[in-house]
N, C-alpha and C positions, 0 to 999 in steps of 0.2 A: 737873575731873580733878586729882588730886593730882600735884604736881610730882615726877616720878620720873626726871628726867634725870640720867644718870650720864655724865660726860665720858669719852670713849674715847681722846682724843688731847690732848696738851699743846700742840702747835703744828703748823702746816702742814709744817714740816720732819720732824716725827715721822711724819706721814701719808706723805710722799714716801719717806722712808727705809724705813718699814715696808712699803709696797707693793712696794718693790724686793726685799725679802726673800721675797715670794711671787711674784716674777717679773712684776710689773706695773710698767712704767716710766712713772711719772707725771711730768708737768711741774708747774711752780709753780701754774698756774691750777687744775688738777685737785685738787692737794693742798690748796690754799686753800679751795676750795668744799666739799670733804669735811669739812675742819676746821670751817668755819662751820656746816655743816648739823648736825654733831654738837653744837656748842655752843649753837646757836639752837633745836635740836629741830625743824628744818624739812626737808621732803623736797627732793630734788634732781631737777630735770627735766633729763635729759641728751639733747641733740639732736645730730645729725650724720649723716654718711653711714653706710650699713650697713657693718659689718665694721671699725669703727675702735676697738673696745674698750669700747663703752658697757655692754653686758651683763657683760663680763668685769670691769669696774670694780666692780660690785656683788658679784660672786662673790669677787673678790680682797679687798675690804673685809671680807666675811664670814669669809674664811679668816684674814685678818690678826687680826681681833678675836676669833676663836673663836666668833662668833655663829652661830646657826642661820639658814640661808638659806631663806626662803619665797618662792616664785616664782609670780606670776600671769601666765601667757602670754595676752596679749590677742589677740582675733580678732573679725572681724565677726560679730555676733549674740551676743556674750558678754552674759549678763544676771546679775541678782542671785543667782539660784540657783546659778550656777557661780562667781561672784566673791566673794560675801559669805556667804550661808547659805541653807539650805532646810530644810523639815520632812520628817522621814522618814514619808511618807504611808502606806507599807505597814505600818509598825509602828504608826502611829496607828489604822489601820483594824482591825488585829488587836486592839488594845487596846479599841476600841469594841465589836467583836464579842464579845470575852471578857466584857466587862461585861454585855452583853445576855443572855448565856446563863448568867450567874452566878445564884446563889441570890437575891441581892438587888440589883436594878438601882438604881444610884445616880441622883441628880439629874444632868441634863445639864451643869449648871454645874460640878459636881465632875469629870465626865469631861473637859470642855473644859479645865479648869485642869490636869488631869493630862497630857493629850496635848500641850499646848503648854508643856512643861517641858523642862529640860535633857536628859532621857533621850531625847527625840525630836528633838533639834536636830542637824543635820548642818552642821558648820562648813566653810567654804571658805577659800581663802588669806587674804583680807582680814580676816575675823573671827578666823581662827587666829592671825594676826600680832598682833592687838589683845589677844587673850586669853592669849598666851604669857607665862609667868612668867620665862623665861630670855631673855637678850639675843637680838634678832632683827634681821636685815637683810631688809627686804621689797623684792623686785624686781617692779615692775609693768612688764613687758616689752612694748615696741611698743604703747604706749597710744594712738598715733595710728590704730591699726587699729579701735578701737571707735567706735560711733556717738556723736554729741555727747550724746544723751540718757543714754547709759551713763556718761559722765563724772560725772554727778550722784551716782552711787554713791560716788565717791571723795572728794567735797568735805568731808563731815563727818569722814571719817577723816583727811584731810590737814590739816584745820584744828585739830581737837580730839582726835585719836586716840581716837575713840569711835565706837560704832555703836548706832543706835537700832533695837531690835527691838520692834515693837508689842506682842507678847504677853508679853515679858519685861522691857521697859524699856530703859534705856541701859546699854550695856556699855562701861566706860571702860578704857583701857589700864593694865596693871599695870607696864609699862615702855614707854618710847617707842622704837619701832623706828627704825632708820636706813633711810629709804625712798628708793629710786631708781626713777624713772620714765624709761623710754627711749622715744625717738621718732625715726623715720627721716624725719620731715617729709612723710609721704604726705598729710597734711591739716593744716590749721591747728587748733591746740588752743584751747579756750575761754579767755577772759580770766580767768574765775573759777578755773580750774585753775592757770593760770600764776601768778596772784597768790599762791597758797599755797606756791609752790616757789621755791627758789633755782635759778638757771639756769646750765647748763654746756654749752658747745658743744665737742664733740670732733671735730676735723677730721683729715684725713690728716696724719701727723707730717712734720716736715722730714726732710731726708736723713740727718742725723746721728742723730736719734732713731730713725728707722726702721731704720737700720743697727744701732743698739744693740739694738733689739727682735729683729732677725733673729739677731744673735750670741747673745742670751740664750735665745731660744726654740728655735733649731735646733742641736742638739748636733753638734759635729764640723765645722761650717762654718768656712771661713777668713775672715779679715777682708777679703781681696782679693775673694773671691767675693761676700760680703755687700755690699761696696761696689758691685760691678758690678750686682748684682740691684736694689738700691734706686734706682740711677741710671736703669736701664732702666724700672723701674716708674714712676718720677716722669715720665719722658719720655712714656710711654704714657698716663698720667693727663692730660697736657696736650692730648691729642687729643679730638675731639668724639665721645664714646662713649655708647652706651645705658647702660652700667654700667661705671664706672671700677673698676679692681682695688682691693680693700680690703686692709687690713693682713693680715687672715687669709689672703687669697689670695696675698699676697706670701710669707707663711710657707710655704704649700703649694707654691708654685713653688720656693722655696729648697730645701725637702726633696726635691722631685722632681729638681732638678738634682744634688743631692748623691747621691741614689740611683742616678742614671744615670752617676755618676762624672765629671761635668762640672765642671772647676775654672776654666774660662775661658768666658764666655758670648759667643759671636759671633752674628752675625745669623742664621745657619742654625740653631744649637742653640736660640736663643730662639724662632724661628718654629715649630720642631717641637714646642715645649712650651707654646705660647700658650693651648692649650685648658685648661690648669690655671689660668691667670691670668685669662682672660676667659671669659664665659659666653654670648656672642652671636656667631654666625658673622660678622655684619657688623662687629663690633668686632675679631674676630680678623683678618679681611681688611684692615681699616684699619691695625691695628697692624703686620701683616706688611709691608704696603706702606711704612709709615714706617721699619721696621727695615732695609728694602732700599734706602732712599733714600740719597743722598750724605751727608745730615746724620746719619742713623741714630739710634741711641738715646743719643748723647752730647750732643745739642744742648741 
């Protein structure tokens, strides 16, 4: 493949400051990995708890760079025809039938060459990203949801930015997309996949960074209320829960409290709105008990 790398960022600081302009508050680790992925032409495997900004990172980088975002949402049962490409079988069949009823039926080899051409190819997200001529950010979301066998589809693309199509040959990238793979750690990914990627772990932010996120994302919220919210959320995350509240759920809770006109969060108002923050009844009951205890949400 021809070297078509074009650097998007001059330094990690440019990444961090640029992401801030599109309301993504990056730390030095995130900015550094994005910078290196851009310069080295390598994909980024982003792991961490759900709702910590993994998917949003790819979207924000696309917005920052003005690149087209192509997203492959992974799920159990995803196969080549949905991820990479497939042939337009209905159109191929019509072509064969039209040839048969024509005045002069051609040789089968001619028909075969015709129906396995570009006109009959249906591109899916992976091939679309490789064939794109404009700058692209490719998001392969929740890659841990696919079976191990399906990961093999990604290896050639992530190594060489090319796709082998038996009927057409090798399709090499015209530009190297910036690739983000996200994982919620529902299963261990293969070593072959990990070797091809730079690794980035995004965990729950510390109190100050989460407070800054709330202030940035929730219009009209006061610094005092944001401080109370993130401290309560941090306390709740320390409990043994089935699902700890994510950053996105912190934002939903902040917007809820603001809509209800609550400017000071006491135990009662917190308990009444826990259903916005937590998604399991057992977690809600455990958090409500904690909020009612002598230590409460400030420990």
